[in-house]
Residue, then its C-alpha position, 0 to 999 in steps of 0.5 A: m560828564l559836562r560837570k565832571l569835565v569842568l570840575a577835572l579842569a578846575l581841579a588841574c588848574a588849582v594844582t598848576a596854580a599850587h606848583a606855580n607857587e611853590e616854585a616861585i617860593r623856592k626861587a625867592v628864598a634861594e635868591m634870598l638866602g643863597s646856597a647856604v640853605k637848602v629848601e626841602g619843601v614848600t606847602k600851603t598851611g591853610i592859615l591865612g594864605l600862609y605857605e610853610v617853607r621847610l629849610a634844612t640846617e645843620e640843627g635840622a629842619r626849620i620853618v619859615y612862612t611866606d605869602e603866596a608871592a613870597n613878598y614877605f617872610f615871617v619867622g616865628n611860631v604859629i599858636d592856635n589860641k583856641t587850644q594853646t598849642d604851638l603849631t610851629e613847634a609841633r610841625i618841627r618836631k614831627l619833621n625832625a622825628i627819628r624812628f627809634a627802631d632805626l637806632p643802632l642800640a648796640q652802639a649804646f649802653k643801657i641804664v635801667r630803671g624800675k621795670g624798664t618799660r618806657q624807652l628813651a634814646y639819650f645822646s650825651d657827652p661826659r664833659c657837658p654840664y646840662c647832660r650832668r643835671f639831666d642825669q640828676e633829673l633821671t634819678k627821679v623817674d621810674d619805669v624807663t630804659v635809657h639808652v646812652f649814645m655817648i658822642p664826644i663833642i664838648a672838650a679835649d678830653s671827651a673822647a677819652v672819658s667816654k672810652a673810659v666809660w664804655c670799657a668799664p666792666d659796668r658801663s652804666k655804673a661808671w657813667l652814673d658815678l662820673m655824672l652824679n658823684e664825679i667819679a672818673p672811670p679807671a683808664p681803659k685797656a689800649n685794645c678796648e674798642t668803642p662805637l665812638e666814631k660810629n655814634l659821631a657819624l650817627s649824629k651827623k646823620y641825624r643832625i644832632n649837634g648838642t647834648p643832651t639830645l632825647i629821642f622818644a619811643d614815638g620818634q620825637r626828639v627834644a634837644g636840652m635837658m628837662p625836668a623830670a615831671r616833663l620827662s615823665k609825661m613825655l615818656d608816657e605819651a610816647s608809649k601810648k603812641 
């Protein structure tokens, strides 16, 4: 009984100290960064006594590291030398993950290649040059269903072009004609309704502020275009998970 009591007291003291450290770190970050950045959480990493400080930004969760007294802050990535794994990048991807099942796919149109077994959500703007390059890469990938969420944020006419694509008889064809061959879709009817405003609200909810942004079936989010080989590998990994 005595040993159990001592163990319980030691554990309680350790938990209290951990909470005290977290509160001290939160306070130090708030004083340093002000109200512009919100601290979402503080966690001890188990690496060199470092604490992970999770910050909420317009681009999603970001991480900085500090010591238990919040005397020093470290901005950068922690690499596991044995496995050559970027632990910070993996952590950020996990924090910024989006449940694929929560995406309102009715607000997107589909591009199906091959059997279309593997799934990918693709936030794009028809005036985004990197999206055009990504669509070129997509032509090299088979067995995938791409759900395209149009978010007109790049140019003044992005909304008009997006509406024309959505209102076309064949949305996927209109999109590919535009992105691959620069063939503009015909002008839409005035009474054609689109999900563009809903998509903009969705991108704001998930802090998607750039295109292309990719959401894989396992929830992993990647901002920016990627070559076909890497995309196919990530699609396979997401399908297995």
